[in-house]
C-alpha positions as CSV (number, residue, x, y, z in Angstrom):
1,M,113.0,-42.1,170.6
2,K,111.8,-39.0,172.4
3,I,108.7,-37.5,170.7
4,I,106.7,-34.4,171.5
5,Y,103.2,-34.5,170.1
6,I,101.7,-31.0,169.7
7,A,98.0,-30.6,169.4
8,R,95.2,-28.1,169.9
9,S,92.8,-30.6,171.3
10,I,91.0,-30.0,174.5
11,I,91.8,-32.8,176.9
12,P,89.5,-34.2,178.2
13,S,86.6,-33.7,175.8
14,R,84.1,-35.7,173.8
15,D,85.6,-34.5,170.5
16,A,86.9,-37.1,168.1
17,N,90.1,-35.2,167.7
18,S,91.0,-35.6,171.4
19,I,90.3,-39.3,171.2
20,Q,92.5,-39.7,168.2
21,V,95.4,-37.7,169.7
22,M,95.3,-39.6,173.0
23,K,95.1,-43.0,171.2
24,M,98.1,-42.1,169.0
25,C,100.2,-41.0,172.0
26,Q,99.5,-44.4,173.6
27,A,100.4,-46.1,170.3
28,F,103.7,-44.3,170.0
29,A,104.5,-45.3,173.6
30,A,103.5,-48.9,172.9
31,N,106.1,-48.9,170.1
32,G,108.8,-48.0,172.7
33,H,108.9,-44.2,172.4
34,E,109.0,-41.7,175.2
35,I,106.1,-39.3,174.6
36,V,105.0,-35.9,175.9
37,L,101.7,-34.5,174.7
38,L,101.6,-30.7,174.5
39,V,98.0,-29.3,174.5
40,P,96.3,-26.0,175.6
41,D,95.3,-25.6,179.2
42,K,91.6,-25.3,178.3
43,K,88.4,-26.9,179.6
44,H,85.4,-27.9,177.5
45,N,82.2,-26.2,178.8
46,I,80.1,-29.4,178.4
47,E,82.4,-31.8,180.0
48,P,81.8,-33.3,183.4
49,A,84.7,-33.4,185.9
50,V,87.2,-36.2,185.1
51,N,89.2,-37.7,187.9
52,N,91.6,-39.7,185.7
53,I,92.1,-38.6,182.1
54,Y,93.7,-41.8,181.0
55,E,90.8,-43.9,182.3
56,Y,88.4,-41.5,180.6
57,Y,90.0,-42.4,177.3
58,N,90.4,-46.1,178.3
59,I,94.2,-45.9,177.8
60,K,97.3,-46.7,179.8
61,E,99.1,-44.0,181.7
62,C,102.2,-44.4,179.5
63,F,102.9,-40.8,178.4
64,S,102.9,-37.4,180.1
65,I,100.7,-34.5,179.3
66,K,102.0,-30.9,179.5
67,R,99.6,-28.0,179.2
68,I,100.3,-24.6,177.7
69,K,99.0,-21.9,180.0
70,I,98.3,-18.6,178.3
71,K,97.5,-15.8,180.9
72,Y,97.0,-12.9,178.5
73,K,94.5,-12.5,175.7
74,K,96.5,-9.8,173.9
75,G,99.5,-11.2,172.1
76,R,98.2,-14.7,172.7
77,V,100.1,-16.2,169.7
78,F,103.3,-14.7,170.9
79,F,103.0,-16.2,174.3
80,E,102.0,-19.5,172.8
81,I,105.1,-19.5,170.7
82,I,107.2,-18.8,173.8
83,E,105.6,-21.7,175.7
84,I,106.1,-24.2,172.8
85,I,109.8,-23.2,172.6
86,K,110.2,-23.7,176.3
87,A,108.6,-27.2,176.1
88,L,110.9,-28.1,173.2
89,S,114.0,-26.9,175.0
90,A,113.1,-28.7,178.2
91,F,112.3,-32.1,176.6
92,K,114.8,-31.9,173.7
93,P,112.8,-34.4,171.5
94,D,114.4,-36.5,168.8
95,F,111.2,-35.9,166.8
96,V,108.1,-33.7,166.8
97,Y,104.7,-34.9,165.6
98,G,101.6,-32.7,165.6
99,R,98.2,-31.6,164.5
100,C,99.0,-28.0,165.3
101,T,100.4,-26.0,162.4
102,L,102.0,-23.3,164.6
103,G,103.6,-25.9,166.8
104,C,105.0,-27.9,163.9
105,T,106.3,-24.7,162.2
106,I,108.1,-23.6,165.4
107,A,109.6,-27.1,165.8
108,C,111.0,-27.0,162.2
109,L,112.4,-23.5,162.8
110,K,114.1,-24.7,165.9
111,G,115.7,-27.6,164.0
112,Y,113.6,-30.6,165.0
113,Q,112.6,-33.3,162.5
114,T,108.8,-32.8,162.2
115,I,105.7,-34.6,160.9
116,Y,102.4,-32.7,160.5
117,E,99.1,-34.6,160.5
118,S,96.1,-33.0,158.7
119,H,92.4,-34.1,158.9
120,I,91.1,-31.2,156.7
121,P,92.4,-29.2,153.8
122,I,94.6,-26.6,155.5
123,W,93.2,-23.8,153.3
124,S,89.6,-24.5,154.2
125,S,89.5,-22.0,157.1
126,S,91.9,-19.3,156.0
127,K,94.4,-18.4,153.3
128,I,96.9,-17.5,156.0
129,K,97.0,-21.1,157.2
130,K,97.6,-22.2,153.6
131,Y,100.6,-19.9,153.3
132,G,101.8,-20.9,156.7
133,F,101.7,-24.6,155.7
134,I,103.6,-23.9,152.4
135,L,106.4,-22.3,154.5
136,L,106.3,-25.3,156.9
137,S,106.4,-27.9,154.0
138,K,109.5,-26.2,152.5
139,N,111.5,-26.3,155.7
140,K,114.4,-28.8,155.5
141,Y,113.4,-30.3,158.8
142,F,109.8,-31.0,157.6
143,K,109.7,-34.8,157.0
144,K,106.2,-35.4,155.6
145,L,102.4,-34.7,155.8
146,V,100.2,-37.4,157.1
147,V,96.5,-37.3,155.9
148,I,93.6,-39.5,156.8
149,S,92.4,-40.6,153.4
150,Q,93.6,-40.9,149.8
151,A,90.9,-38.3,148.9
152,L,92.5,-35.8,151.2
153,K,95.9,-36.5,149.7
154,N,94.5,-35.9,146.3
155,M,93.2,-32.5,147.4
156,Y,96.6,-31.4,148.7
157,V,98.5,-32.6,145.7
158,S,96.0,-30.9,143.3
159,E,96.6,-27.6,145.0
160,N,100.3,-27.9,144.1
161,I,101.5,-27.0,147.5
162,I,103.3,-30.2,148.4
163,P,104.7,-33.0,146.2
164,S,102.9,-36.3,146.2
165,N,105.9,-38.2,147.7
166,K,105.8,-36.1,150.8
167,V,102.2,-37.0,151.6
168,Y,101.4,-40.2,153.4
169,V,97.9,-41.7,153.8
170,A,97.1,-43.2,157.2
171,H,93.4,-43.9,157.8
172,D,92.3,-43.6,161.4
173,G,92.1,-46.6,163.6
174,A,91.0,-48.2,166.8
175,D,92.3,-50.4,169.6
176,E,92.4,-54.1,169.3
177,I,89.5,-55.6,171.2
178,T,90.2,-58.6,173.4
179,D,86.8,-58.7,175.3
180,F,83.9,-59.4,173.0
181,R,81.7,-60.9,175.7
182,T,81.1,-57.9,178.1
183,T,77.9,-56.2,176.9
184,A,75.8,-53.3,178.1
185,K,72.3,-53.7,179.3
186,L,70.2,-52.4,176.5
187,S,66.9,-50.7,177.1
188,S,65.0,-52.8,174.6
189,N,63.1,-56.0,173.8
190,N,66.1,-58.3,173.2
191,T,64.1,-60.7,171.0
192,K,64.5,-58.1,168.2
193,L,67.6,-57.5,166.1
194,N,69.6,-54.8,167.8
195,I,70.9,-52.1,165.4
196,G,73.4,-49.6,166.7
197,Y,74.9,-46.2,165.9
198,S,77.6,-44.4,167.8
199,G,78.9,-40.9,167.4
200,H,77.8,-37.3,167.0
201,L,74.2,-36.5,166.0
202,Y,74.7,-33.3,164.0
203,P,73.5,-32.9,160.4
204,G,75.0,-35.2,157.9
205,K,76.1,-37.9,160.3
206,G,73.0,-39.9,159.4
207,M,70.4,-39.4,162.1
208,E,68.1,-38.1,159.3
209,I,68.3,-41.6,157.8
210,I,67.9,-43.5,161.1
211,A,64.8,-41.5,161.9
212,K,63.2,-42.7,158.6
213,I,64.4,-46.3,158.8
214,S,63.2,-46.7,162.4
215,Q,59.7,-45.5,161.6
216,L,59.3,-48.0,158.7
217,A,61.1,-50.9,160.3
218,K,59.4,-51.3,163.7
219,E,60.5,-55.0,163.9
220,Y,64.0,-53.9,164.8
221,N,65.5,-52.1,167.8
222,F,67.7,-49.0,167.1
223,H,70.2,-47.8,169.7
224,I,71.8,-44.4,169.5
225,V,75.0,-43.8,171.6
226,G,76.5,-40.3,171.7
227,G,75.5,-36.8,171.0
228,T,75.1,-33.6,173.2
229,E,72.1,-33.1,175.4
230,K,70.9,-30.5,173.0
231,D,71.1,-32.8,170.0
232,I,69.5,-35.7,171.8
233,K,66.6,-33.5,172.8
234,H,66.2,-32.4,169.2
235,W,66.1,-36.0,167.8
236,K,63.9,-37.3,170.6
237,S,61.3,-34.6,169.6
238,I,61.4,-36.0,166.0
239,I,61.8,-39.7,166.7
240,Q,59.0,-40.8,169.0
241,Y,58.9,-44.5,168.3
242,D,59.1,-47.2,170.9
243,N,61.9,-49.1,169.0
244,V,64.5,-46.2,169.3
245,Y,66.6,-45.8,172.4
246,F,69.1,-43.0,173.2
247,Y,72.0,-43.5,175.6
248,G,73.8,-40.2,175.5
249,F,77.6,-39.9,175.5
250,K,79.6,-42.8,176.8
251,S,83.3,-43.0,177.7
252,Q,85.5,-45.2,175.6
253,N,85.3,-48.1,178.0
254,D,81.4,-47.9,178.2
255,L,81.2,-47.4,174.5
256,S,82.9,-50.8,173.8
257,E,80.3,-52.6,175.9
258,H,77.5,-51.0,173.9
259,I,79.0,-51.9,170.5
260,N,79.5,-55.5,171.8
261,S,75.7,-55.5,172.4
262,F,74.7,-54.6,168.8
263,D,74.0,-57.2,166.0
264,I,74.5,-54.6,163.2
265,C,76.2,-51.2,163.2
266,L,75.3,-48.3,161.0
267,L,77.5,-45.8,159.3
268,P,75.0,-43.5,157.5
269,N,77.2,-40.6,156.5
270,Q,75.6,-38.2,154.0
271,K,77.1,-36.3,151.1
272,I,77.4,-33.2,153.3
273,V,78.8,-33.5,156.8
274,L,79.5,-30.2,158.7
275,P,81.5,-30.7,161.9
276,C,79.6,-29.8,165.0
277,G,76.7,-28.6,162.9
278,R,78.6,-25.6,161.4
279,Q,76.6,-24.1,158.6
280,D,79.6,-23.1,156.5
281,P,79.6,-25.4,153.4
282,R,83.3,-24.9,153.0
283,R,83.7,-27.1,156.1
284,N,82.1,-30.2,154.5
285,I,84.2,-33.2,155.6
286,S,82.2,-35.9,153.8
287,E,84.6,-36.3,150.9
288,F,87.7,-37.0,152.9
289,T,86.7,-38.1,156.4
290,S,88.0,-41.2,158.2
291,P,85.3,-41.8,160.9
292,L,86.6,-43.3,164.2
293,K,83.3,-45.2,164.5
294,L,84.1,-47.2,161.4
295,F,87.2,-48.7,162.8
296,E,85.6,-49.2,166.2
297,Y,82.8,-51.2,164.5
298,M,85.4,-53.3,162.6
299,A,87.5,-53.9,165.8
300,H,84.4,-55.2,167.6
301,R,83.7,-57.7,164.8
302,K,80.4,-56.2,163.8
303,A,78.4,-56.4,160.6
304,I,78.4,-52.9,159.1
305,I,75.9,-51.2,156.8
306,S,77.5,-48.1,155.4
307,S,76.8,-45.3,153.0
308,D,78.4,-46.1,149.6
309,L,80.7,-43.0,149.4
310,P,84.1,-43.0,147.7
311,V,86.1,-42.1,150.8
312,L,84.5,-44.9,152.8
313,R,85.3,-47.4,150.0
314,E,88.9,-46.7,150.7
315,V,88.4,-49.0,153.7
316,L,85.1,-50.8,153.0
317,N,84.0,-53.1,150.2
318,E,81.3,-55.7,149.4
319,T,83.2,-58.4,151.4
320,N,83.6,-56.6,154.7
321,S,80.3,-54.6,154.8
322,V,77.0,-53.9,153.1
323,L,77.1,-50.7,151.1
324,V,74.0,-48.7,150.1
325,Q,73.1,-45.4,148.6
326,C,73.5,-42.9,151.4
327,D,70.0,-41.4,151.1
328,N,68.0,-44.4,149.8
329,I,65.8,-45.5,152.7
330,N,64.6,-48.6,150.9
331,E,68.2,-49.8,150.4
332,W,69.0,-49.3,154.1
333,I,65.9,-51.3,155.1
334,Q,66.7,-54.1,152.6
335,A,70.3,-54.3,153.8
336,I,69.1,-54.8,157.4
337,K,66.7,-57.5,156.2
338,T,69.6,-59.4,154.4
339,L,71.6,-59.3,157.6
340,E,68.8,-61.1,159.6
341,D,70.8,-64.1,158.3
342,K,73.3,-64.7,161.2
343,D,75.7,-66.6,159.0
344,K,75.9,-63.7,156.6
345,R,76.3,-61.2,159.5
346,D,79.1,-63.3,161.0
347,R,80.9,-63.7,157.7
348,I,80.9,-60.0,157.0
349,A,81.9,-59.1,160.5
350,K,84.8,-61.5,160.5
351,K,86.2,-60.1,157.3
352,A,85.8,-56.6,158.7
353,C,87.7,-57.6,161.8
354,D,90.4,-59.4,159.8
355,D,90.9,-56.3,157.7
356,F,91.1,-54.1,160.8
357,M,93.7,-56.4,162.5
358,A,95.9,-56.3,159.4
359,N,95.7,-52.5,158.8
360,Y,94.0,-50.3,161.3
361,I,95.2,-50.9,164.8
362,W,96.6,-47.7,166.4
363,K,99.9,-49.3,167.1
364,I,100.4,-50.2,163.5
365,R,99.4,-46.7,162.4
366,A,101.8,-45.1,164.8
367,E,104.7,-47.3,163.5
368,N,103.9,-46.6,159.9
369,V,103.7,-42.8,160.1
370,L,107.2,-42.6,161.5
371,Q,108.8,-44.6,158.8
């Protein structure tokens, strides 16, 4: 089947949405589909030069990327619509998949079977988008809405803007790991237990918790992978202990080696998580998020200590992780102490990996969303 994937992601970038989009395109291709990814011709102002985009995301060059170039600021939407129509006409897809409301709406209006994937409530940024989605969802060529958690599905259904049977829950995923042996050289005393965190460092993602844990639990090493230079500088000014190490942003390939090096992985999401540090409380994603790091930890067969939040319990439980109150420092420290027992670590890690292999590989996700 010929599929056009329409997204607003900046490729390449460090953003989780760009990773998710690229991994899904690879997964569609792995299932035998011919894929074209349609994205804006934009550059991220903090990204270094990337020689090979596919290598940057640690994926195979199994699909093509077409960029929409908009030369004029005035009437930008009009020109974007024209470029999307041109791409659809040139490729003539059997199916359109997307994380771009405008692109999916155009596809439906042009008579293409379309699936729209949402990671936030469509109405959270503007009422116009909500009404636009209602029009999209009522089009006869609109097949279904894919959301990343049951909690997000419940939010859509409660708004009475789409029937429950047209909303499909597909948690995020990760690639299957075949190399568990290659590890990164950590900047620490390796006789201590190595505890790792990967991802962004903005408020609500859990650095507030790690800062307190690491101060009270000097007998462990803490390794932080990810974050912008600005965020790293901020947290280094707060965390000045010799058992905490920052590694900065790592590409997907290098990230795998770092996760392989950890004994325990932390997922300390808080009750309020504002993407990229935005201060608008309407943008809180904590209730419906599906963190990529969770599935990367599971894929790498790691013992996970996670905040006990309802949306994370859609994937995690007491057999495949250790769950603690998100802001209870004593519970976090006690959880680490219980996982000093290697047999327990291995048992939890194996169950997490088994659950991942059965449910959360990108290839499986890509197959399921098209059914």
